[in-house]
All heavy atoms as a GROMACS GRO file, in nm:
protein
  597
    1MET      N    1   3.553   6.404  -4.729
    1MET     CA    2   3.622   6.385  -4.855
    1MET      C    3   3.768   6.422  -4.840
    1MET      O    4   3.817   6.512  -4.904
    1MET     CB    5   3.558   6.471  -4.964
    1MET     CG    6   3.431   6.412  -5.021
    1MET     SD    7   3.379   6.490  -5.172
    1MET     CE    8   3.282   6.624  -5.110
    2ASP      N    9   3.838   6.355  -4.756
    2ASP     CA   10   3.978   6.387  -4.733
    2ASP      C   11   4.071   6.318  -4.832
    2ASP      O   12   4.166   6.376  -4.880
    2ASP     CB   13   4.019   6.347  -4.591
    2ASP     CG   14   3.944   6.428  -4.487
    2ASP    OD1   15   3.908   6.542  -4.516
    2ASP    OD2   16   3.922   6.374  -4.378
    3LYS      N   17   4.044   6.193  -4.860
    3LYS     CA   18   4.135   6.115  -4.943
    3LYS      C   19   4.103   6.134  -5.090
    3LYS      O   20   3.990   6.120  -5.134
    3LYS     CB   21   4.121   5.966  -4.906
    3LYS     CG   22   4.217   5.877  -4.977
    3LYS     CD   23   4.202   5.734  -4.931
    3LYS     CE   24   4.297   5.645  -5.008
    3LYS     NZ   25   4.280   5.504  -4.972
    4LYS      N   26   4.204   6.167  -5.168
    4LYS     CA   27   4.189   6.184  -5.312
    4LYS      C   28   4.227   6.054  -5.382
    4LYS      O   29   4.323   5.987  -5.342
    4LYS     CB   30   4.278   6.296  -5.365
    4LYS     CG   31   4.251   6.431  -5.302
    4LYS     CD   32   4.125   6.490  -5.357
    4LYS     CE   33   4.104   6.629  -5.300
    4LYS     NZ   34   3.992   6.697  -5.356
    5VAL      N   35   4.152   6.018  -5.484
    5VAL     CA   36   4.176   5.897  -5.560
    5VAL      C   37   4.187   5.935  -5.707
    5VAL      O   38   4.104   6.010  -5.759
    5VAL     CB   39   4.060   5.796  -5.541
    5VAL    CG1   40   4.082   5.672  -5.624
    5VAL    CG2   41   4.044   5.761  -5.394
    6ARG      N   42   4.288   5.883  -5.773
    6ARG     CA   43   4.305   5.910  -5.916
    6ARG      C   44   4.204   5.828  -5.994
    6ARG      O   45   4.178   5.711  -5.963
    6ARG     CB   46   4.446   5.874  -5.961
    6ARG     CG   47   4.474   5.912  -6.105
    6ARG     CD   48   4.621   5.895  -6.140
    6ARG     NE   49   4.708   5.976  -6.058
    6ARG     CZ   50   4.741   6.103  -6.087
    6ARG    NH1   51   4.693   6.161  -6.194
    6ARG    NH2   52   4.822   6.170  -6.007
    7LEU      N   53   4.143   5.889  -6.096
    7LEU     CA   54   4.038   5.825  -6.173
    7LEU      C   55   4.061   5.852  -6.321
    7LEU      O   56   4.092   5.964  -6.360
    7LEU     CB   57   3.902   5.882  -6.130
    7LEU     CG   58   3.780   5.845  -6.212
    7LEU    CD1   59   3.747   5.697  -6.192
    7LEU    CD2   60   3.662   5.930  -6.173
    8THR      N   61   4.045   5.751  -6.401
    8THR     CA   62   4.052   5.767  -6.545
    8THR      C   63   3.913   5.746  -6.600
    8THR      O   64   3.847   5.647  -6.569
    8THR     CB   65   4.148   5.665  -6.608
    8THR    OG1   66   4.277   5.681  -6.549
    8THR    CG2   67   4.157   5.682  -6.757
    9LEU      N   68   3.864   5.841  -6.682
    9LEU     CA   69   3.733   5.824  -6.742
    9LEU      C   70   3.732   5.883  -6.882
    9LEU      O   71   3.820   5.962  -6.918
    9LEU     CB   72   3.624   5.886  -6.656
    9LEU     CG   73   3.631   6.036  -6.636
    9LEU    CD1   74   3.499   6.098  -6.677
    9LEU    CD2   75   3.659   6.066  -6.491
   10GLN      N   76   3.634   5.845  -6.958
   10GLN     CA   77   3.619   5.896  -7.094
   10GLN      C   78   3.502   5.992  -7.098
   10GLN      O   79   3.395   5.964  -7.043
   10GLN     CB   80   3.595   5.781  -7.192
   10GLN     CG   81   3.712   5.687  -7.203
   10GLN     CD   82   3.684   5.574  -7.300
   10GLN    OE1   83   3.570   5.537  -7.323
   10GLN    NE2   84   3.790   5.521  -7.358
   11LEU      N   85   3.524   6.106  -7.164
   11LEU     CA   86   3.419   6.206  -7.180
   11LEU      C   87   3.407   6.243  -7.327
   11LEU      O   88   3.507   6.240  -7.401
   11LEU     CB   89   3.451   6.333  -7.101
   11LEU     CG   90   3.458   6.323  -6.950
   11LEU    CD1   91   3.505   6.455  -6.891
   11LEU    CD2   92   3.324   6.284  -6.893
   12ASP      N   93   3.290   6.283  -7.366
   12ASP     CA   94   3.270   6.338  -7.499
   12ASP      C   95   3.357   6.462  -7.512
   12ASP      O   96   3.364   6.543  -7.419
   12ASP     CB   97   3.121   6.372  -7.516
   12ASP     CG   98   3.092   6.434  -7.650
   12ASP    OD1   99   3.072   6.358  -7.746
   12ASP    OD2  100   3.092   6.559  -7.656
   13SER      N  101   3.423   6.479  -7.624
   13SER     CA  102   3.517   6.591  -7.639
   13SER      C  103   3.448   6.726  -7.627
   13SER      O  104   3.506   6.821  -7.572
   13SER     CB  105   3.593   6.581  -7.772
   13SER     OG  106   3.502   6.587  -7.881
   14ASP      N  107   3.323   6.737  -7.675
   14ASP     CA  108   3.250   6.864  -7.661
   14ASP      C  109   3.219   6.893  -7.514
   14ASP      O  110   3.229   7.007  -7.469
   14ASP     CB  111   3.120   6.861  -7.741
   14ASP     CG  112   3.143   6.858  -7.891
   14ASP    OD1  113   3.251   6.904  -7.935
   14ASP    OD2  114   3.055   6.810  -7.964
   15LEU      N  115   3.183   6.790  -7.440
   15LEU     CA  116   3.157   6.806  -7.297
   15LEU      C  117   3.284   6.850  -7.226
   15LEU      O  118   3.281   6.941  -7.142
   15LEU     CB  119   3.104   6.676  -7.237
   15LEU     CG  120   3.081   6.675  -7.086
   15LEU    CD1  121   2.982   6.783  -7.043
   15LEU    CD2  122   3.034   6.539  -7.040
   16LEU      N  123   3.394   6.788  -7.259
   16LEU     CA  124   3.522   6.825  -7.197
   16LEU      C  125   3.556   6.971  -7.227
   16LEU      O  126   3.598   7.045  -7.138
   16LEU     CB  127   3.634   6.733  -7.245
   16LEU     CG  128   3.773   6.763  -7.189
   16LEU    CD1  129   3.774   6.757  -7.037
   16LEU    CD2  130   3.874   6.665  -7.248
   17ASP      N  131   3.534   7.014  -7.350
   17ASP     CA  132   3.560   7.153  -7.386
   17ASP      C  133   3.473   7.248  -7.304
   17ASP      O  134   3.520   7.352  -7.254
   17ASP     CB  135   3.536   7.176  -7.535
   17ASP     CG  136   3.639   7.109  -7.624
   17ASP    OD1  137   3.749   7.075  -7.574
   17ASP    OD2  138   3.609   7.089  -7.743
   18MET      N  139   3.346   7.212  -7.286
   18MET     CA  140   3.257   7.296  -7.206
   18MET      C  141   3.300   7.300  -7.061
   18MET      O  142   3.297   7.406  -6.996
   18MET     CB  143   3.113   7.246  -7.217
   18MET     CG  144   3.051   7.271  -7.354
   18MET     SD  145   2.874   7.231  -7.361
   18MET     CE  146   2.880   7.053  -7.359
   19LEU      N  147   3.343   7.186  -7.008
   19LEU     CA  148   3.391   7.182  -6.870
   19LEU      C  149   3.515   7.271  -6.853
   19LEU      O  150   3.526   7.345  -6.755
   19LEU     CB  151   3.424   7.039  -6.828
   19LEU     CG  152   3.304   6.947  -6.804
   19LEU    CD1  153   3.350   6.802  -6.796
   19LEU    CD2  154   3.231   6.988  -6.678
   20LYS      N  155   3.605   7.264  -6.949
   20LYS     CA  156   3.727   7.347  -6.943
   20LYS      C  157   3.692   7.495  -6.947
   20LYS      O  158   3.750   7.576  -6.874
   20LYS     CB  159   3.820   7.311  -7.058
   20LYS     CG  160   3.890   7.179  -7.042
   20LYS     CD  161   3.978   7.149  -7.163
   20LYS     CE  162   4.050   7.017  -7.150
   20LYS     NZ  163   4.132   6.985  -7.267
   21GLU      N  164   3.597   7.532  -7.033
   21GLU     CA  165   3.555   7.672  -7.042
   21GLU      C  166   3.494   7.721  -6.911
   21GLU      O  167   3.524   7.831  -6.865
   21GLU     CB  168   3.454   7.689  -7.156
   21GLU     CG  169   3.514   7.681  -7.294
   21GLU     CD  170   3.409   7.693  -7.403
   21GLU    OE1  171   3.303   7.757  -7.380
   21GLU    OE2  172   3.432   7.638  -7.512
   22GLU      N  173   3.408   7.639  -6.853
   22GLU     CA  174   3.345   7.677  -6.726
   22GLU      C  175   3.448   7.688  -6.614
   22GLU      O  176   3.441   7.780  -6.533
   22GLU     CB  177   3.236   7.577  -6.687
   22GLU     CG  178   3.109   7.593  -6.767
   22GLU     CD  179   3.043   7.728  -6.746
   22GLU    OE1  180   3.024   7.769  -6.630
   22GLU    OE2  181   3.013   7.793  -6.847
   23ALA      N  182   3.540   7.595  -6.610
   23ALA     CA  183   3.645   7.600  -6.507
   23ALA      C  184   3.727   7.728  -6.522
   23ALA      O  185   3.755   7.796  -6.422
   23ALA     CB  186   3.734   7.477  -6.517
   24LYS      N  187   3.762   7.760  -6.644
   24LYS     CA  188   3.841   7.882  -6.668
   24LYS      C  189   3.761   8.006  -6.628
   24LYS      O  190   3.814   8.097  -6.564
   24LYS     CB  191   3.881   7.890  -6.816
   24LYS     CG  192   3.971   8.006  -6.848
   24LYS     CD  193   4.016   8.004  -6.993
   24LYS     CE  194   4.109   8.120  -7.021
   24LYS     NZ  195   4.155   8.121  -7.160
   25ALA      N  196   3.632   8.008  -6.663
   25ALA     CA  197   3.547   8.123  -6.629
   25ALA      C  198   3.534   8.139  -6.478
   25ALA      O  199   3.520   8.250  -6.427
   25ALA     CB  200   3.409   8.106  -6.693
   26LYS      N  201   3.537   8.029  -6.407
   26LYS     CA  202   3.525   8.032  -6.261
   26LYS      C  203   3.662   8.040  -6.192
   26LYS      O  204   3.672   8.034  -6.071
   26LYS     CB  205   3.448   7.911  -6.211
   26LYS     CG  206   3.304   7.911  -6.263
   26LYS     CD  207   3.219   7.811  -6.196
   26LYS     CE  208   3.077   7.805  -6.242
   26LYS     NZ  209   3.015   7.918  -6.302
   27GLN      N  210   3.765   8.052  -6.274
   27GLN     CA  211   3.903   8.066  -6.227
   27GLN      C  212   3.945   7.954  -6.134
   27GLN      O  213   3.997   7.977  -6.024
   27GLN     CB  214   3.923   8.203  -6.161
   27GLN     CG  215   3.898   8.317  -6.255
   27GLN     CD  216   3.916   8.453  -6.190
   27GLN    OE1  217   3.912   8.466  -6.069
   27GLN    NE2  218   3.935   8.553  -6.272
   28CYS      N  219   3.918   7.832  -6.176
   28CYS     CA  220   3.963   7.716  -6.100
   28CYS      C  221   4.012   7.608  -6.196
   28CYS      O  222   3.992   7.619  -6.317
   28CYS     CB  223   3.852   7.662  -6.009
   28CYS     SG  224   3.708   7.601  -6.095
   29SER      N  225   4.076   7.509  -6.142
   29SER     CA  226   4.126   7.402  -6.226
   29SER      C  227   4.010   7.316  -6.277
   29SER      O  228   3.902   7.314  -6.218
   29SER     CB  229   4.224   7.314  -6.148
   29SER     OG  230   4.155   7.240  -6.049
   30LEU      N  231   4.036   7.247  -6.385
   30LEU     CA  232   3.935   7.154  -6.437
   30LEU      C  233   3.900   7.051  -6.331
   30LEU      O  234   3.782   7.020  -6.309
   30LEU     CB  235   3.988   7.086  -6.564
   30LEU     CG  236   3.899   6.977  -6.624
   30LEU    CD1  237   3.765   7.034  -6.666
   30LEU    CD2  238   3.970   6.911  -6.742
   31ASN      N  239   4.000   6.997  -6.264
   31ASN     CA  240   3.976   6.897  -6.160
   31ASN      C  241   3.886   6.952  -6.050
   31ASN      O  242   3.788   6.888  -6.010
   31ASN     CB  243   4.110   6.852  -6.102
   31ASN     CG  244   4.092   6.736  -6.007
   31ASN    OD1  245   4.080   6.622  -6.050
   31ASN    ND2  246   4.088   6.765  -5.877
   32SER      N  247   3.917   7.071  -6.002
   32SER     CA  248   3.837   7.132  -5.895
   32SER      C  249   3.694   7.157  -5.940
   32SER      O  250   3.599   7.135  -5.865
   32SER     CB  251   3.898   7.264  -5.849
   32SER     OG  252   4.022   7.242  -5.789
   33TYR      N  253   3.679   7.202  -6.063
   33TYR     CA  254   3.546   7.231  -6.114
   33TYR      C  255   3.463   7.103  -6.128
   33TYR      O  256   3.348   7.099  -6.084
   33TYR     CB  257   3.553   7.304  -6.249
   33TYR     CG  258   3.417   7.337  -6.302
   33TYR    CD1  259   3.337   7.432  -6.240
   33TYR    CD2  260   3.366   7.271  -6.413
   33TYR    CE1  261   3.209   7.460  -6.286
   33TYR    CE2  262   3.239   7.298  -6.460
   33TYR     CZ  263   3.161   7.393  -6.396
   33TYR     OH  264   3.035   7.419  -6.441
   34VAL      N  265   3.521   7.000  -6.185
   34VAL     CA  266   3.449   6.873  -6.201
   34VAL      C  267   3.413   6.816  -6.064
   34VAL      O  268   3.301   6.768  -6.042
   34VAL     CB  269   3.530   6.772  -6.285
   34VAL    CG1  270   3.469   6.633  -6.280
   34VAL    CG2  271   3.543   6.820  -6.429
   35GLU      N  272   3.505   6.824  -5.970
   35GLU     CA  273   3.478   6.774  -5.835
   35GLU      C  274   3.362   6.850  -5.771
   35GLU      O  275   3.273   6.791  -5.709
   35GLU     CB  276   3.604   6.786  -5.749
   35GLU     CG  277   3.593   6.718  -5.616
   35GLU     CD  278   3.725   6.716  -5.540
   35GLU    OE1  279   3.809   6.805  -5.559
   35GLU    OE2  280   3.742   6.622  -5.461
   36LYS      N  281   3.359   6.983  -5.790
   36LYS     CA  282   3.251   7.065  -5.734
   36LYS      C  283   3.118   7.030  -5.799
   36LYS      O  284   3.016   7.015  -5.729
   36LYS     CB  285   3.280   7.213  -5.753
   36LYS     CG  286   3.171   7.302  -5.697
   36LYS     CD  287   3.183   7.444  -5.748
   36LYS     CE  288   3.074   7.535  -5.699
   36LYS     NZ  289   2.938   7.483  -5.710
   37VAL      N  290   3.115   7.016  -5.930
   37VAL     CA  291   2.991   6.983  -6.000
   37VAL      C  292   2.936   6.848  -5.953
   37VAL      O  293   2.817   6.833  -5.926
   37VAL     CB  294   3.013   6.983  -6.154
   37VAL    CG1  295   2.895   6.922  -6.227
   37VAL    CG2  296   3.040   7.124  -6.203
   38LEU      N  297   3.024   6.751  -5.941
   38LEU     CA  298   2.981   6.619  -5.894
   38LEU      C  299   2.933   6.625  -5.749
   38LEU      O  300   2.831   6.565  -5.714
   38LEU     CB  301   3.095   6.519  -5.908
   38LEU     CG  302   3.131   6.481  -6.052
   38LEU    CD1  303   3.259   6.398  -6.056
   38LEU    CD2  304   3.017   6.407  -6.119
   39ALA      N  305   3.006   6.696  -5.664
   39ALA     CA  306   2.966   6.707  -5.523
   39ALA      C  307   2.832   6.778  -5.509
   39ALA      O  308   2.749   6.738  -5.427
   39ALA     CB  309   3.074   6.781  -5.444
   40ASP      N  310   2.810   6.882  -5.590
   40ASP     CA  311   2.681   6.952  -5.586
   40ASP      C  312   2.567   6.858  -5.624
   40ASP      O  313   2.460   6.861  -5.563
   40ASP     CB  314   2.681   7.073  -5.680
   40ASP     CG  315   2.766   7.188  -5.629
   40ASP    OD1  316   2.810   7.184  -5.512
   40ASP    OD2  317   2.790   7.282  -5.708
   41ASP      N  318   2.591   6.774  -5.723
   41ASP     CA  319   2.487   6.682  -5.767
   41ASP      C  320   2.465   6.572  -5.664
   41ASP      O  321   2.352   6.543  -5.626
   41ASP     CB  322   2.524   6.619  -5.902
   41ASP     CG  323   2.412   6.534  -5.957
   41ASP    OD1  324   2.299   6.585  -5.971
   41ASP    OD2  325   2.435   6.415  -5.982
   42ILE      N  326   2.570   6.512  -5.616
   42ILE     CA  327   2.560   6.405  -5.518
   42ILE      C  328   2.506   6.460  -5.386
   42ILE      O  329   2.436   6.391  -5.313
   42ILE     CB  330   2.696   6.335  -5.496
   42ILE    CG1  331   2.742   6.270  -5.627
   42ILE    CG2  332   2.690   6.233  -5.384
   42ILE    CD1  333   2.648   6.166  -5.683
   43GLY      N  334   2.541   6.584  -5.356
   43GLY     CA  335   2.494   6.647  -5.233
   43GLY      C  336   2.343   6.656  -5.225
   43GLY      O  337   2.287   6.674  -5.118
   44ASN      N  338   2.275   6.642  -5.339
   44ASN     CA  339   2.130   6.648  -5.341
   44ASN      C  340   2.066   6.514  -5.307
   44ASN      O  341   1.944   6.504  -5.300
   44ASN     CB  342   2.080   6.696  -5.477
   44ASN     CG  343   2.116   6.841  -5.501
   44ASN    OD1  344   2.118   6.920  -5.409
   44ASN    ND2  345   2.148   6.876  -5.623
   45ILE      N  346   2.146   6.411  -5.289
   45ILE     CA  347   2.094   6.280  -5.252
   45ILE      C  348   2.087   6.275  -5.100
   45ILE      O  349   2.188   6.293  -5.033
   45ILE     CB  350   2.185   6.167  -5.305
   45ILE    CG1  351   2.190   6.172  -5.458
   45ILE    CG2  352   2.138   6.031  -5.256
   45ILE    CD1  353   2.290   6.077  -5.520
   46PRO      N  354   1.969   6.253  -5.045
   46PRO     CA  355   1.957   6.256  -4.898
   46PRO      C  356   2.031   6.139  -4.831
   46PRO      O  357   2.031   6.028  -4.882
   46PRO     CB  358   1.807   6.245  -4.874
   46PRO     CG  359   1.748   6.193  -4.999
   46PRO     CD  360   1.841   6.229  -5.110
   47ASN      N  361   2.093   6.170  -4.717
   47ASN     CA  362   2.159   6.064  -4.639
   47ASN      C  363   2.053   5.990  -4.557
   47ASN      O  364   1.934   6.020  -4.563
   47ASN     CB  365   2.269   6.123  -4.550
   47ASN     CG  366   2.215   6.221  -4.448
   47ASN    OD1  367   2.098   6.219  -4.412
   47ASN    ND2  368   2.301   6.310  -4.401
   48GLU      N  369   2.097   5.891  -4.480
   48GLU     CA  370   2.001   5.808  -4.406
   48GLU      C  371   1.920   5.886  -4.304
   48GLU      O  372   1.799   5.863  -4.287
   48GLU     CB  373   2.074   5.691  -4.339
   48GLU     CG  374   2.132   5.591  -4.437
   48GLU     CD  375   2.030   5.536  -4.537
   48GLU    OE1  376   1.919   5.499  -4.494
   48GLU    OE2  377   2.062   5.534  -4.657
   49ALA      N  378   1.982   5.982  -4.235
   49ALA     CA  379   1.910   6.062  -4.136
   49ALA      C  380   1.802   6.146  -4.204
   49ALA      O  381   1.690   6.160  -4.152
   49ALA     CB  382   2.007   6.151  -4.059
   50THR      N  383   1.836   6.202  -4.319
   50THR     CA  384   1.738   6.282  -4.392
   50THR      C  385   1.624   6.196  -4.444
   50THR      O  386   1.507   6.235  -4.438
   50THR     CB  387   1.807   6.358  -4.506
   50THR    OG1  388   1.911   6.440  -4.452
   50THR    CG2  389   1.708   6.446  -4.582
   51LYS      N  390   1.658   6.077  -4.495
   51LYS     CA  391   1.554   5.985  -4.543
   51LYS      C  392   1.459   5.949  -4.430
   51LYS      O  393   1.337   5.945  -4.449
   51LYS     CB  394   1.617   5.858  -4.600
   51LYS     CG  395   1.685   5.880  -4.733
   51LYS     CD  396   1.749   5.749  -4.779
   51LYS     CE  397   1.832   5.767  -4.903
   51LYS     NZ  398   1.899   5.642  -4.944
   52ALA      N  399   1.513   5.925  -4.309
   52ALA     CA  400   1.428   5.892  -4.194
   52ALA      C  401   1.338   6.009  -4.157
   52ALA      O  402   1.221   5.991  -4.125
   52ALA     CB  403   1.516   5.852  -4.075
   53ALA      N  404   1.392   6.131  -4.163
   53ALA     CA  405   1.313   6.249  -4.131
   53ALA      C  406   1.202   6.270  -4.234
   53ALA      O  407   1.089   6.308  -4.198
   53ALA     CB  408   1.403   6.372  -4.125
   54ILE      N  409   1.232   6.245  -4.360
   54ILE     CA  410   1.130   6.256  -4.466
   54ILE      C  411   1.018   6.155  -4.441
   54ILE      O  412   0.900   6.188  -4.450
   54ILE     CB  413   1.194   6.237  -4.605
   54ILE    CG1  414   1.284   6.356  -4.638
   54ILE    CG2  415   1.086   6.219  -4.712
   54ILE    CD1  416   1.373   6.334  -4.761
   55GLU      N  417   1.055   6.032  -4.409
   55GLU     CA  418   0.955   5.929  -4.382
   55GLU      C  419   0.871   5.964  -4.260
   55GLU      O  420   0.749   5.945  -4.260
   55GLU     CB  421   1.023   5.792  -4.364
   55GLU     CG  422   0.928   5.678  -4.348
   55GLU     CD  423   0.828   5.666  -4.462
   55GLU    OE1  424   0.866   5.693  -4.579
   55GLU    OE2  425   0.712   5.630  -4.436
   56GLU      N  426   0.935   6.016  -4.157
   56GLU     CA  427   0.861   6.057  -4.036
   56GLU      C  428   0.762   6.167  -4.071
   56GLU      O  429   0.647   6.165  -4.024
   56GLU     CB  430   0.961   6.106  -3.931
   56GLU     CG  431   0.896   6.147  -3.801
   56GLU     CD  432   0.997   6.194  -3.697
   56GLU    OE1  433   1.118   6.191  -3.725
   56GLU    OE2  434   0.953   6.233  -3.589
   57ALA      N  435   0.803   6.261  -4.153
   57ALA     CA  436   0.712   6.369  -4.193
   57ALA      C  437   0.595   6.315  -4.275
   57ALA      O  438   0.480   6.358  -4.258
   57ALA     CB  439   0.789   6.474  -4.274
   58ARG      N  440   0.623   6.220  -4.363
   58ARG     CA  441   0.515   6.162  -4.445
   58ARG      C  442   0.414   6.086  -4.359
   58ARG      O  443   0.296   6.081  -4.393
   58ARG     CB  444   0.575   6.069  -4.550
   58ARG     CG  445   0.644   6.144  -4.661
   58ARG     CD  446   0.694   6.051  -4.769
   58ARG     NE  447   0.753   6.130  -4.876
   58ARG     CZ  448   0.854   6.090  -4.951
   58ARG    NH1  449   0.907   5.970  -4.934
   58ARG    NH2  450   0.902   6.169  -5.045
   59ARG      N  451   0.460   6.027  -4.250
   59ARG     CA  452   0.370   5.954  -4.160
   59ARG      C  453   0.291   6.050  -4.070
   59ARG      O  454   0.200   6.008  -4.000
   59ARG     CB  455   0.448   5.855  -4.074
   59ARG     CG  456   0.498   5.733  -4.149
   59ARG     CD  457   0.550   5.626  -4.055
   59ARG     NE  458   0.646   5.675  -3.959
   59ARG     CZ  459   0.779   5.666  -3.971
   59ARG    NH1  460   0.831   5.608  -4.076
   59ARG    NH2  461   0.859   5.714  -3.878
   60GLY      N  462   0.329   6.176  -4.070
   60GLY     CA  463   0.258   6.274  -3.990
   60GLY      C  464   0.305   6.280  -3.845
   60GLY      O  465   0.236   6.335  -3.761
   61ASN      N  466   0.421   6.224  -3.815
   61ASN     CA  467   0.473   6.223  -3.677
   61ASN      C  468   0.554   6.350  -3.649
   61ASN      O  469   0.667   6.344  -3.606
   61ASN     CB  470   0.562   6.100  -3.655
   61ASN     CG  471   0.486   5.972  -3.671
   61ASN    OD1  472   0.365   5.970  -3.661
   61ASN    ND2  473   0.557   5.864  -3.695
   62LEU      N  474   0.491   6.463  -3.671
   62LEU     CA  475   0.561   6.589  -3.652
   62LEU      C  476   0.500   6.668  -3.537
   62LEU      O  477   0.379   6.662  -3.512
   62LEU     CB  478   0.553   6.674  -3.780
   62LEU     CG  479   0.613   6.611  -3.905
   62LEU    CD1  480   0.589   6.702  -4.024
   62LEU    CD2  481   0.761   6.586  -3.886
   63GLU      N  482   0.585   6.741  -3.469
   63GLU     CA  483   0.538   6.828  -3.361
   63GLU      C  484   0.498   6.962  -3.422
   63GLU      O  485   0.572   7.022  -3.499
   63GLU     CB  486   0.652   6.849  -3.260
   63GLU     CG  487   0.619   6.946  -3.150
   63GLU     CD  488   0.738   6.974  -3.058
   63GLU    OE1  489   0.840   6.907  -3.074
   63GLU    OE2  490   0.726   7.062  -2.974
   64ARG      N  491   0.379   7.008  -3.388
   64ARG     CA  492   0.333   7.137  -3.437
   64ARG      C  493   0.401   7.247  -3.354
   64ARG      O  494   0.404   7.240  -3.232
   64ARG     CB  495   0.182   7.148  -3.426
   64ARG     CG  496   0.129   7.279  -3.478
   64ARG     CD  497  -0.023   7.277  -3.484
   64ARG     NE  498  -0.075   7.406  -3.520
   64ARG     CZ  499  -0.083   7.453  -3.644
   64ARG    NH1  500  -0.045   7.378  -3.744
   64ARG    NH2  501  -0.132   7.572  -3.667
   65ILE      N  502   0.452   7.347  -3.422
   65ILE     CA  503   0.517   7.460  -3.355
   65ILE      C  504   0.434   7.584  -3.381
   65ILE      O  505   0.426   7.634  -3.493
   65ILE     CB  506   0.661   7.480  -3.407
   65ILE    CG1  507   0.743   7.353  -3.384
   65ILE    CG2  508   0.725   7.602  -3.342
   65ILE    CD1  509   0.878   7.355  -3.450
   66ASP      N  510   0.368   7.632  -3.276
   66ASP     CA  511   0.285   7.752  -3.288
   66ASP      C  512   0.361   7.877  -3.250
   66ASP      O  513   0.330   7.986  -3.297
   66ASP     CB  514   0.160   7.738  -3.200
   66ASP     CG  515   0.068   7.627  -3.248
   66ASP    OD1  516   0.043   7.620  -3.371
   66ASP    OD2  517   0.024   7.546  -3.164
   67ASN      N  518   0.461   7.861  -3.162
   67ASN     CA  519   0.539   7.976  -3.117
   67ASN      C  520   0.686   7.935  -3.118
   67ASN      O  521   0.728   7.850  -3.038
   67ASN     CB  522   0.494   8.019  -2.977
   67ASN     CG  523   0.567   8.142  -2.929
   67ASN    OD1  524   0.689   8.148  -2.932
   67ASN    ND2  525   0.491   8.240  -2.883
   68ILE      N  526   0.763   7.995  -3.204
   68ILE     CA  527   0.903   7.956  -3.221
   68ILE      C  528   0.984   7.981  -3.094
   68ILE      O  529   1.073   7.904  -3.059
   68ILE     CB  530   0.967   8.025  -3.344
   68ILE    CG1  531   1.104   7.966  -3.376
   68ILE    CG2  532   0.979   8.174  -3.323
   68ILE    CD1  533   1.103   7.827  -3.428
   69ASP      N  534   0.954   8.090  -3.023
   69ASP     CA  535   1.029   8.121  -2.901
   69ASP      C  536   1.007   8.014  -2.794
   69ASP      O  537   1.101   7.969  -2.729
   69ASP     CB  538   0.991   8.259  -2.847
   69ASP     CG  539   1.037   8.371  -2.940
   69ASP    OD1  540   1.147   8.358  -2.998
   69ASP    OD2  541   0.964   8.471  -2.953
   70ASP      N  542   0.881   7.972  -2.777
   70ASP     CA  543   0.852   7.866  -2.680
   70ASP      C  544   0.921   7.736  -2.720
   70ASP      O  545   0.976   7.664  -2.635
   70ASP     CB  546   0.700   7.842  -2.670
   70ASP     CG  547   0.627   7.959  -2.606
   70ASP    OD1  548   0.694   8.044  -2.542
   70ASP    OD2  549   0.503   7.966  -2.621
   71TRP      N  550   0.918   7.706  -2.847
   71TRP     CA  551   0.981   7.583  -2.896
   71TRP      C  552   1.131   7.586  -2.874
   71TRP      O  553   1.191   7.486  -2.828
   71TRP     CB  554   0.948   7.564  -3.044
   71TRP     CG  555   1.005   7.439  -3.101
   71TRP    CD1  556   0.955   7.313  -3.087
   71TRP    CD2  557   1.122   7.427  -3.182
   71TRP    NE1  558   1.034   7.225  -3.155
   71TRP    CE2  559   1.138   7.292  -3.214
   71TRP    CE3  560   1.214   7.518  -3.231
   71TRP    CZ2  561   1.243   7.244  -3.293
   71TRP    CZ3  562   1.319   7.472  -3.310
   71TRP    CH2  563   1.331   7.336  -3.340
   72LEU      N  564   1.195   7.699  -2.900
   72LEU     CA  565   1.341   7.712  -2.880
   72LEU      C  566   1.378   7.699  -2.733
   72LEU      O  567   1.483   7.644  -2.701
   72LEU     CB  568   1.391   7.845  -2.937
   72LEU     CG  569   1.394   7.852  -3.090
   72LEU    CD1  570   1.428   7.995  -3.135
   72LEU    CD2  571   1.493   7.753  -3.147
   73GLU      N  572   1.292   7.746  -2.644
   73GLU     CA  573   1.320   7.733  -2.500
   73GLU      C  574   1.320   7.588  -2.457
   73GLU      O  575   1.394   7.549  -2.366
   73GLU     CB  576   1.217   7.812  -2.419
   73GLU     CG  577   1.244   7.961  -2.418
   73GLU     CD  578   1.143   8.036  -2.331
   73GLU    OE1  579   1.093   7.977  -2.233
   73GLU    OE2  580   1.116   8.153  -2.362
   74LYS      N  581   1.238   7.505  -2.521
   74LYS     CA  582   1.232   7.362  -2.487
   74LYS      C  583   1.358   7.289  -2.529
   74LYS      O  584   1.388   7.182  -2.476
   74LYS     CB  585   1.110   7.296  -2.552
   74LYS     CG  586   0.980   7.338  -2.488
   74LYS     CD  587   0.864   7.250  -2.529
   74LYS     CE  588   0.831   7.265  -2.675
   74LYS     NZ  589   0.713   7.188  -2.717
   75LEU      N  590   1.431   7.343  -2.623
   75LEU     CA  591   1.554   7.277  -2.669
   75LEU      C  592   1.656   7.292  -2.564
   75LEU      O  593   1.735   7.261  -2.514
   75LEU     CB  594   1.605   7.337  -2.801
   75LEU     CG  595   1.516   7.317  -2.921
   75LEU    CD1  596   1.576   7.386  -3.042
   75LEU    CD2  597   1.496   7.170  -2.953
   0.00000   0.00000   0.00000
């Protein structure tokens, strides 16, 4: 997330007031707070590698690890 892009959007005035209050309570700018809230939410969406790992686990293609030390040595 290096490049910043200016965005214009409409928000409910009560929501905007709540966002401003939270940003102030967290001692950050409104912009920084909104960006963090959005990133936290979007961050919960799995990327392609995670989706593939989830599918592999659902298919049961997992290696059983009985001893963590032995498993770490194999890495």
